[in-house]
C-alpha positions, 0 to 999 in steps of 0.5 A: 541502503544505497546497494538495495534497489536503483536510484532514479533521477526524478525526470526518469521516475513517472516513466518508471513507475507507469512502466510498472503500473503496465507489467503489474509490478509490486513497487517499494518507494523509499524516500526520505520525508522531504520528498513528496512522493504523491505527485509523483505517483499520481502523475504516473498514473494520470499517463497511464489512464491513457491506456488503461482504467485505474483506480488508486485506493490511497492509504495514508498513514503518515499520521495515523496509529492504529488499523481503524483510523486508517480504515475510517481515512479510506472510507471518507476518502473513497466510499464517499466519493462513490456514494456508498455506505458501509458499516463503521470499523470496529475500533476493538479489531480495526485491523480486520475492518481495514483487510475487510474494506479493501477487499471490499473495494478490490472486488468492487472495481473488479466487476467494474472492470478497473485495475486498481493500484493500491498505494500505501505510503508510511507503509511501515507502520502498519507493522506496528499498530495493535487493534487487531484480533489474533487468532489462535490458529495464527499463531499467537507469537505473532503481533497483530502487525505481522498478522495483517500484513500476512492477510494483506499480502494473501488479499493481494495474491488473490486480486488484480491489483498492483501495490506501491508501498512508499516510505521514509524509514528503513524498516520499509525495506526490511518488510520486504527483504527479510526472509521470514518478512510476509512481504519477502521479495514481493515488490521490486525497490525503486529509492528516489533521492531528496537531492534530485527532486 
């Protein structure tokens, strides 16, 4: 584990993340569960805002077990704050609802001239959810989680957005380092050691 990526002292982590935001560098942030990663990321964003307006799309999957739950949480946090309305997610196809919701927000923020940070905590859980329809063209051998990640990768590639994928499970690394994974080599790793926070 320690050979994958760079272990960063806490005093430098915020500066590192700010630089990666500026460069539009997608980043995997791995830390154990005792490390509260959100304040570190939000601090980097606040510092970056002095240079450019940026919006955070924060999806926390810690106590979430379905795509539909993640979509509802995102509606509660982003759309209510922006006083927007959108149809409720489809509980039988939550994955598509979540992708469509992220796409809607990205397009809206782009029209407003803002950069976007897509910050997904416990990112590895996306590969486990199963409330998503899989079309024959996508291959029946793929899991709903794999299909979602493929669609998310395509969406991110087509938009001006920076991804921060955080997690506390080593399987997070697999989603970015295994050859056949949808996010293979799509992000730079950053490892935060719990004894330095």
